[in-house]
PDB file of N, CA, C and O in Angstrom, chain B, residues numbered from 101:
ATOM      1  N   MET B 101      -6.046  21.857-140.249  1.00  0.00           N
ATOM      2  CA  MET B 101      -6.938  22.507-139.307  1.00  0.00           C
ATOM      3  C   MET B 101      -8.235  22.932-139.997  1.00  0.00           C
ATOM      4  O   MET B 101      -9.314  22.839-139.410  1.00  0.00           O
ATOM      5  N   GLU B 102      -8.129  23.399-141.238  1.00  0.00           N
ATOM      6  CA  GLU B 102      -9.314  23.863-141.949  1.00  0.00           C
ATOM      7  C   GLU B 102     -10.336  22.747-142.107  1.00  0.00           C
ATOM      8  O   GLU B 102     -11.533  22.979-141.934  1.00  0.00           O
ATOM      9  N   SER B 103      -9.881  21.533-142.434  1.00  0.00           N
ATOM     10  CA  SER B 103     -10.829  20.430-142.626  1.00  0.00           C
ATOM     11  C   SER B 103     -11.498  20.042-141.312  1.00  0.00           C
ATOM     12  O   SER B 103     -12.659  19.633-141.309  1.00  0.00           O
ATOM     13  N   VAL B 104     -10.783  20.164-140.199  1.00  0.00           N
ATOM     14  CA  VAL B 104     -11.375  19.879-138.889  1.00  0.00           C
ATOM     15  C   VAL B 104     -12.463  20.905-138.593  1.00  0.00           C
ATOM     16  O   VAL B 104     -13.546  20.550-138.129  1.00  0.00           O
ATOM     17  N   ASP B 105     -12.176  22.167-138.858  1.00  0.00           N
ATOM     18  CA  ASP B 105     -13.175  23.223-138.664  1.00  0.00           C
ATOM     19  C   ASP B 105     -14.384  22.990-139.561  1.00  0.00           C
ATOM     20  O   ASP B 105     -15.527  23.162-139.137  1.00  0.00           O
ATOM     21  N   ARG B 106     -14.123  22.597-140.804  1.00  0.00           N
ATOM     22  CA  ARG B 106     -15.211  22.340-141.755  1.00  0.00           C
ATOM     23  C   ARG B 106     -16.069  21.179-141.266  1.00  0.00           C
ATOM     24  O   ARG B 106     -17.296  21.234-141.350  1.00  0.00           O
ATOM     25  N   LEU B 107     -15.433  20.135-140.759  1.00  0.00           N
ATOM     26  CA  LEU B 107     -16.171  18.978-140.252  1.00  0.00           C
ATOM     27  C   LEU B 107     -17.044  19.376-139.069  1.00  0.00           C
ATOM     28  O   LEU B 107     -18.207  18.980-139.001  1.00  0.00           O
ATOM     29  N   GLU B 108     -16.509  20.141-138.151  1.00  0.00           N
ATOM     30  CA  GLU B 108     -17.287  20.571-136.984  1.00  0.00           C
ATOM     31  C   GLU B 108     -18.471  21.444-137.403  1.00  0.00           C
ATOM     32  O   GLU B 108     -19.561  21.329-136.842  1.00  0.00           O
ATOM     33  N   GLU B 109     -18.258  22.303-138.378  1.00  0.00           N
ATOM     34  CA  GLU B 109     -19.347  23.149-138.875  1.00  0.00           C
ATOM     35  C   GLU B 109     -20.429  22.294-139.539  1.00  0.00           C
ATOM     36  O   GLU B 109     -21.621  22.528-139.337  1.00  0.00           O
ATOM     37  N   LEU B 110     -20.013  21.315-140.324  1.00  0.00           N
ATOM     38  CA  LEU B 110     -20.978  20.417-140.956  1.00  0.00           C
ATOM     39  C   LEU B 110     -21.763  19.631-139.913  1.00  0.00           C
ATOM     40  O   LEU B 110     -22.970  19.434-140.058  1.00  0.00           O
ATOM     41  N   LYS B 111     -21.085  19.183-138.865  1.00  0.00           N
ATOM     42  CA  LYS B 111     -21.771  18.439-137.800  1.00  0.00           C
ATOM     43  C   LYS B 111     -22.838  19.303-137.138  1.00  0.00           C
ATOM     44  O   LYS B 111     -23.928  18.821-136.830  1.00  0.00           O
ATOM     45  N   ARG B 112     -22.528  20.579-136.919  1.00  0.00           N
ATOM     46  CA  ARG B 112     -23.527  21.483-136.331  1.00  0.00           C
ATOM     47  C   ARG B 112     -24.731  21.618-137.261  1.00  0.00           C
ATOM     48  O   ARG B 112     -25.878  21.585-136.816  1.00  0.00           O
ATOM     49  N   ASP B 113     -24.457  21.768-138.543  1.00  0.00           N
ATOM     50  CA  ASP B 113     -25.553  21.888-139.510  1.00  0.00           C
ATOM     51  C   ASP B 113     -26.348  20.587-139.606  1.00  0.00           C
ATOM     52  O   ASP B 113     -27.576  20.613-139.685  1.00  0.00           O
ATOM     53  N   LEU B 114     -25.657  19.462-139.598  1.00  0.00           N
ATOM     54  CA  LEU B 114     -26.339  18.166-139.669  1.00  0.00           C
ATOM     55  C   LEU B 114     -27.250  17.943-138.469  1.00  0.00           C
ATOM     56  O   LEU B 114     -28.293  17.300-138.588  1.00  0.00           O
ATOM     57  N   ALA B 115     -26.857  18.473-137.312  1.00  0.00           N
ATOM     58  CA  ALA B 115     -27.657  18.298-136.097  1.00  0.00           C
ATOM     59  C   ALA B 115     -29.049  18.913-136.242  1.00  0.00           C
ATOM     60  O   ALA B 115     -29.946  18.611-135.455  1.00  0.00           O
ATOM     61  N   GLU B 116     -29.231  19.764-137.236  1.00  0.00           N
ATOM     62  CA  GLU B 116     -30.552  20.345-137.482  1.00  0.00           C
ATOM     63  C   GLU B 116     -31.468  19.380-138.234  1.00  0.00           C
ATOM     64  O   GLU B 116     -32.687  19.545-138.222  1.00  0.00           O
ATOM     65  N   VAL B 117     -30.879  18.369-138.889  1.00  0.00           N
ATOM     66  CA  VAL B 117     -31.689  17.458-139.703  1.00  0.00           C
ATOM     67  C   VAL B 117     -31.525  15.984-139.325  1.00  0.00           C
ATOM     68  O   VAL B 117     -32.297  15.139-139.778  1.00  0.00           O
ATOM     69  N   ILE B 118     -30.527  15.673-138.500  1.00  0.00           N
ATOM     70  CA  ILE B 118     -30.266  14.305-138.040  1.00  0.00           C
ATOM     71  C   ILE B 118     -30.048  14.370-136.535  1.00  0.00           C
ATOM     72  O   ILE B 118     -29.401  15.293-136.038  1.00  0.00           O
ATOM     73  N   GLN B 119     -30.583  13.400-135.811  1.00  0.00           N
ATOM     74  CA  GLN B 119     -30.335  13.378-134.372  1.00  0.00           C
ATOM     75  C   GLN B 119     -28.828  13.314-134.134  1.00  0.00           C
ATOM     76  O   GLN B 119     -28.124  12.519-134.756  1.00  0.00           O
ATOM     77  N   GLU B 120     -28.353  14.145-133.243  1.00  0.00           N
ATOM     78  CA  GLU B 120     -26.922  14.294-133.008  1.00  0.00           C
ATOM     79  C   GLU B 120     -26.224  12.966-132.719  1.00  0.00           C
ATOM     80  O   GLU B 120     -25.086  12.761-133.141  1.00  0.00           O
ATOM     81  N   LYS B 121     -26.890  12.071-132.009  1.00  0.00           N
ATOM     82  CA  LYS B 121     -26.250  10.802-131.648  1.00  0.00           C
ATOM     83  C   LYS B 121     -25.977   9.911-132.861  1.00  0.00           C
ATOM     84  O   LYS B 121     -25.205   8.957-132.761  1.00  0.00           O
ATOM     85  N   PHE B 122     -26.598  10.208-134.004  1.00  0.00           N
ATOM     86  CA  PHE B 122     -26.410   9.398-135.208  1.00  0.00           C
ATOM     87  C   PHE B 122     -25.453  10.024-136.225  1.00  0.00           C
ATOM     88  O   PHE B 122     -25.141   9.392-137.235  1.00  0.00           O
ATOM     89  N   ILE B 123     -24.992  11.219-135.987  1.00  0.00           N
ATOM     90  CA  ILE B 123     -24.190  11.930-136.983  1.00  0.00           C
ATOM     91  C   ILE B 123     -22.884  11.212-137.300  1.00  0.00           C
ATOM     92  O   ILE B 123     -22.577  11.008-138.475  1.00  0.00           O
ATOM     93  N   ASP B 124     -22.108  10.822-136.295  1.00  0.00           N
ATOM     94  CA  ASP B 124     -20.823  10.170-136.565  1.00  0.00           C
ATOM     95  C   ASP B 124     -21.014   8.888-137.370  1.00  0.00           C
ATOM     96  O   ASP B 124     -20.247   8.606-138.292  1.00  0.00           O
ATOM     97  N   GLU B 125     -22.033   8.118-137.021  1.00  0.00           N
ATOM     98  CA  GLU B 125     -22.326   6.892-137.767  1.00  0.00           C
ATOM     99  C   GLU B 125     -22.717   7.229-139.208  1.00  0.00           C
ATOM    100  O   GLU B 125     -22.254   6.579-140.145  1.00  0.00           O
ATOM    101  N   TRP B 126     -23.564   8.238-139.384  1.00  0.00           N
ATOM    102  CA  TRP B 126     -24.014   8.638-140.716  1.00  0.00           C
ATOM    103  C   TRP B 126     -22.834   9.051-141.587  1.00  0.00           C
ATOM    104  O   TRP B 126     -22.793   8.724-142.773  1.00  0.00           O
ATOM    105  N   LEU B 127     -21.880   9.761-141.011  1.00  0.00           N
ATOM    106  CA  LEU B 127     -20.715  10.220-141.761  1.00  0.00           C
ATOM    107  C   LEU B 127     -19.871   9.066-142.292  1.00  0.00           C
ATOM    108  O   LEU B 127     -19.175   9.216-143.296  1.00  0.00           O
ATOM    109  N   GLN B 128     -19.927   7.909-141.619  1.00  0.00           N
ATOM    110  CA  GLN B 128     -19.081   6.768-141.974  1.00  0.00           C
ATOM    111  C   GLN B 128     -19.752   5.762-142.903  1.00  0.00           C
ATOM    112  O   GLN B 128     -19.090   4.869-143.431  1.00  0.00           O
ATOM    113  N   LYS B 129     -21.055   5.899-143.107  1.00  0.00           N
ATOM    114  CA  LYS B 129     -21.797   4.906-143.900  1.00  0.00           C
ATOM    115  C   LYS B 129     -21.911   5.328-145.362  1.00  0.00           C
ATOM    116  O   LYS B 129     -22.154   6.498-145.658  1.00  0.00           O
ATOM    117  N   PRO B 130     -21.735   4.367-146.281  1.00  0.00           N
ATOM    118  CA  PRO B 130     -21.971   4.680-147.693  1.00  0.00           C
ATOM    119  C   PRO B 130     -23.403   5.182-147.873  1.00  0.00           C
ATOM    120  O   PRO B 130     -24.333   4.700-147.227  1.00  0.00           O
ATOM    121  N   ASN B 131     -23.556   6.150-148.756  1.00  0.00           N
ATOM    122  CA  ASN B 131     -24.850   6.802-148.928  1.00  0.00           C
ATOM    123  C   ASN B 131     -25.214   6.837-150.412  1.00  0.00           C
ATOM    124  O   ASN B 131     -24.452   7.341-151.237  1.00  0.00           O
ATOM    125  N   GLY B 132     -26.371   6.302-150.735  1.00  0.00           N
ATOM    126  CA  GLY B 132     -26.828   6.281-152.121  1.00  0.00           C
ATOM    127  C   GLY B 132     -26.942   7.662-152.734  1.00  0.00           C
ATOM    128  O   GLY B 132     -26.750   7.825-153.939  1.00  0.00           O
ATOM    129  N   ALA B 133     -27.253   8.658-151.917  1.00  0.00           N
ATOM    130  CA  ALA B 133     -27.359  10.037-152.417  1.00  0.00           C
ATOM    131  C   ALA B 133     -26.008  10.567-152.890  1.00  0.00           C
ATOM    132  O   ALA B 133     -25.937  11.541-153.640  1.00  0.00           O
ATOM    133  N   PHE B 134     -24.946   9.915-152.444  1.00  0.00           N
ATOM    134  CA  PHE B 134     -23.587  10.329-152.814  1.00  0.00           C
ATOM    135  C   PHE B 134     -22.897   9.238-153.635  1.00  0.00           C
ATOM    136  O   PHE B 134     -21.690   9.024-153.524  1.00  0.00           O
ATOM    137  N   ASP B 135     -23.687   8.560-154.457  1.00  0.00           N
ATOM    138  CA  ASP B 135     -23.165   7.508-155.341  1.00  0.00           C
ATOM    139  C   ASP B 135     -22.451   6.403-154.572  1.00  0.00           C
ATOM    140  O   ASP B 135     -21.468   5.837-155.049  1.00  0.00           O
ATOM    141  N   GLY B 136     -22.957   6.099-153.371  1.00  0.00           N
ATOM    142  CA  GLY B 136     -22.398   5.027-152.559  1.00  0.00           C
ATOM    143  C   GLY B 136     -21.165   5.413-151.759  1.00  0.00           C
ATOM    144  O   GLY B 136     -20.606   4.588-151.036  1.00  0.00           O
ATOM    145  N   ARG B 137     -20.743   6.651-151.883  1.00  0.00           N
ATOM    146  CA  ARG B 137     -19.578   7.109-151.109  1.00  0.00           C
ATOM    147  C   ARG B 137     -20.027   7.513-149.712  1.00  0.00           C
ATOM    148  O   ARG B 137     -21.202   7.802-149.488  1.00  0.00           O
ATOM    149  N   THR B 138     -19.094   7.531-148.783  1.00  0.00           N
ATOM    150  CA  THR B 138     -19.420   7.989-147.439  1.00  0.00           C
ATOM    151  C   THR B 138     -19.325   9.513-147.392  1.00  0.00           C
ATOM    152  O   THR B 138     -18.526  10.109-148.115  1.00  0.00           O
ATOM    153  N   PRO B 139     -20.131  10.140-146.549  1.00  0.00           N
ATOM    154  CA  PRO B 139     -20.021  11.589-146.405  1.00  0.00           C
ATOM    155  C   PRO B 139     -18.612  12.031-145.987  1.00  0.00           C
ATOM    156  O   PRO B 139     -18.131  13.072-146.436  1.00  0.00           O
ATOM    157  N   ILE B 140     -17.956  11.250-145.134  1.00  0.00           N
ATOM    158  CA  ILE B 140     -16.610  11.632-144.691  1.00  0.00           C
ATOM    159  C   ILE B 140     -15.647  11.625-145.873  1.00  0.00           C
ATOM    160  O   ILE B 140     -14.727  12.441-145.925  1.00  0.00           O
ATOM    161  N   ASP B 141     -15.852  10.701-146.831  1.00  0.00           N
ATOM    162  CA  ASP B 141     -15.026  10.670-148.039  1.00  0.00           C
ATOM    163  C   ASP B 141     -15.226  11.947-148.850  1.00  0.00           C
ATOM    164  O   ASP B 141     -14.267  12.512-149.377  1.00  0.00           O
ATOM    165  N   LEU B 142     -16.466  12.394-148.947  1.00  0.00           N
ATOM    166  CA  LEU B 142     -16.735  13.641-149.670  1.00  0.00           C
ATOM    167  C   LEU B 142     -16.025  14.814-149.006  1.00  0.00           C
ATOM    168  O   LEU B 142     -15.446  15.662-149.686  1.00  0.00           O
ATOM    169  N   ILE B 143     -16.070  14.859-147.696  1.00  0.00           N
ATOM    170  CA  ILE B 143     -15.415  15.940-146.953  1.00  0.00           C
ATOM    171  C   ILE B 143     -13.913  15.915-147.213  1.00  0.00           C
ATOM    172  O   ILE B 143     -13.306  16.950-147.486  1.00  0.00           O
ATOM    173  N   GLN B 144     -13.320  14.725-147.127  1.00  0.00           N
ATOM    174  CA  GLN B 144     -11.874  14.593-147.308  1.00  0.00           C
ATOM    175  C   GLN B 144     -11.437  14.914-148.730  1.00  0.00           C
ATOM    176  O   GLN B 144     -10.301  15.337-148.946  1.00  0.00           O
ATOM    177  N   SER B 145     -12.321  14.720-149.700  1.00  0.00           N
ATOM    178  CA  SER B 145     -11.954  14.997-151.091  1.00  0.00           C
ATOM    179  C   SER B 145     -12.416  16.382-151.552  1.00  0.00           C
ATOM    180  O   SER B 145     -12.403  16.684-152.745  1.00  0.00           O
ATOM    181  N   GLY B 146     -12.823  17.215-150.594  1.00  0.00           N
ATOM    182  CA  GLY B 146     -13.184  18.593-150.919  1.00  0.00           C
ATOM    183  C   GLY B 146     -14.558  18.756-151.552  1.00  0.00           C
ATOM    184  O   GLY B 146     -14.827  19.765-152.205  1.00  0.00           O
ATOM    185  N   GLU B 147     -15.430  17.767-151.362  1.00  0.00           N
ATOM    186  CA  GLU B 147     -16.764  17.819-151.960  1.00  0.00           C
ATOM    187  C   GLU B 147     -17.863  18.019-150.917  1.00  0.00           C
ATOM    188  O   GLU B 147     -18.983  17.539-151.090  1.00  0.00           O
ATOM    189  N   SER B 148     -17.543  18.720-149.845  1.00  0.00           N
ATOM    190  CA  SER B 148     -18.527  18.908-148.779  1.00  0.00           C
ATOM    191  C   SER B 148     -19.742  19.719-149.238  1.00  0.00           C
ATOM    192  O   SER B 148     -20.783  19.701-148.581  1.00  0.00           O
ATOM    193  N   LEU B 149     -19.614  20.420-150.348  1.00  0.00           N
ATOM    194  CA  LEU B 149     -20.753  21.176-150.880  1.00  0.00           C
ATOM    195  C   LEU B 149     -21.935  20.247-151.170  1.00  0.00           C
ATOM    196  O   LEU B 149     -23.087  20.654-151.023  1.00  0.00           O
ATOM    197  N   ARG B 150     -21.664  19.019-151.577  1.00  0.00           N
ATOM    198  CA  ARG B 150     -22.743  18.058-151.836  1.00  0.00           C
ATOM    199  C   ARG B 150     -23.536  17.783-150.561  1.00  0.00           C
ATOM    200  O   ARG B 150     -24.758  17.639-150.601  1.00  0.00           O
ATOM    201  N   ILE B 151     -22.834  17.711-149.434  1.00  0.00           N
ATOM    202  CA  ILE B 151     -23.505  17.485-148.150  1.00  0.00           C
ATOM    203  C   ILE B 151     -24.298  18.731-147.771  1.00  0.00           C
ATOM    204  O   ILE B 151     -25.428  18.631-147.292  1.00  0.00           O
ATOM    205  N   ARG B 152     -23.715  19.885-147.983  1.00  0.00           N
ATOM    206  CA  ARG B 152     -24.409  21.140-147.665  1.00  0.00           C
ATOM    207  C   ARG B 152     -25.694  21.280-148.478  1.00  0.00           C
ATOM    208  O   ARG B 152     -26.712  21.739-147.960  1.00  0.00           O
ATOM    209  N   LYS B 153     -25.647  20.887-149.744  1.00  0.00           N
ATOM    210  CA  LYS B 153     -26.854  20.934-150.577  1.00  0.00           C
ATOM    211  C   LYS B 153     -27.927  20.010-150.017  1.00  0.00           C
ATOM    212  O   LYS B 153     -29.104  20.370-149.979  1.00  0.00           O
ATOM    213  N   MET B 154     -27.519  18.815-149.580  1.00  0.00           N
ATOM    214  CA  MET B 154     -28.470  17.875-149.003  1.00  0.00           C
ATOM    215  C   MET B 154     -29.092  18.458-147.735  1.00  0.00           C
ATOM    216  O   MET B 154     -30.302  18.358-147.535  1.00  0.00           O
ATOM    217  N   ILE B 155     -28.269  19.064-146.879  1.00  0.00           N
ATOM    218  CA  ILE B 155     -28.775  19.678-145.650  1.00  0.00           C
ATOM    219  C   ILE B 155     -29.784  20.772-146.000  1.00  0.00           C
ATOM    220  O   ILE B 155     -30.846  20.866-145.384  1.00  0.00           O
ATOM    221  N   HIS B 156     -29.446  21.587-146.981  1.00  0.00           N
ATOM    222  CA  HIS B 156     -30.364  22.656-147.402  1.00  0.00           C
ATOM    223  C   HIS B 156     -31.694  22.079-147.884  1.00  0.00           C
ATOM    224  O   HIS B 156     -32.759  22.583-147.529  1.00  0.00           O
ATOM    225  N   GLU B 157     -31.628  21.028-148.687  1.00  0.00           N
ATOM    226  CA  GLU B 157     -32.853  20.408-149.202  1.00  0.00           C
ATOM    227  C   GLU B 157     -33.708  19.855-148.064  1.00  0.00           C
ATOM    228  O   GLU B 157     -34.931  19.999-148.075  1.00  0.00           O
ATOM    229  N   LEU B 158     -33.068  19.227-147.088  1.00  0.00           N
ATOM    230  CA  LEU B 158     -33.816  18.679-145.956  1.00  0.00           C
ATOM    231  C   LEU B 158     -34.417  19.793-145.097  1.00  0.00           C
ATOM    232  O   LEU B 158     -35.554  19.679-144.640  1.00  0.00           O
ATOM    233  N   ARG B 159     -33.668  20.851-144.882  1.00  0.00           N
ATOM    234  CA  ARG B 159     -34.180  21.988-144.106  1.00  0.00           C
ATOM    235  C   ARG B 159     -35.402  22.602-144.776  1.00  0.00           C
ATOM    236  O   ARG B 159     -36.373  22.963-144.112  1.00  0.00           O
ATOM    237  N   SER B 160     -35.343  22.714-146.094  1.00  0.00           N
ATOM    238  CA  SER B 160     -36.420  23.378-146.823  1.00  0.00           C
ATOM    239  C   SER B 160     -37.594  22.453-147.114  1.00  0.00           C
ATOM    240  O   SER B 160     -38.622  22.888-147.634  1.00  0.00           O
ATOM    241  N   GLY B 161     -37.435  21.166-146.775  1.00  0.00           N
ATOM    242  CA  GLY B 161     -38.502  20.208-147.032  1.00  0.00           C
ATOM    243  C   GLY B 161     -38.604  19.808-148.490  1.00  0.00           C
ATOM    244  O   GLY B 161     -39.641  19.317-148.937  1.00  0.00           O
ATOM    245  N   GLN B 162     -37.532  20.017-149.228  1.00  0.00           N
ATOM    246  CA  GLN B 162     -37.519  19.727-150.656  1.00  0.00           C
ATOM    247  C   GLN B 162     -36.436  18.712-151.033  1.00  0.00           C
ATOM    248  O   GLN B 162     -35.652  18.974-151.945  1.00  0.00           O
ATOM    249  N   PRO B 163     -36.372  17.556-150.353  1.00  0.00           N
ATOM    250  CA  PRO B 163     -35.339  16.587-150.755  1.00  0.00           C
ATOM    251  C   PRO B 163     -35.612  16.066-152.154  1.00  0.00           C
ATOM    252  O   PRO B 163     -36.760  15.975-152.590  1.00  0.00           O
ATOM    253  N   ARG B 164     -34.539  15.728-152.844  1.00  0.00           N
ATOM    254  CA  ARG B 164     -34.688  15.237-154.220  1.00  0.00           C
ATOM    255  C   ARG B 164     -35.345  13.908-154.254  1.00  0.00           C
ATOM    256  O   ARG B 164     -35.549  13.347-155.331  1.00  0.00           O
TER     257      ARG B 164
END
């Protein structure tokens, strides 16, 4: 249940930086910012902090 709650919270945060209709697709696609791993893989392996950092960087206008 905790991971489902975490995923829903991440989706809400992502909606601030990605159009909502693209979030599910984005979660499933390999991402160079995550060493080619999918965001959903990071979530499942307990590394959602990496996604949160990316969201913070995008919100602040300071992407790496």
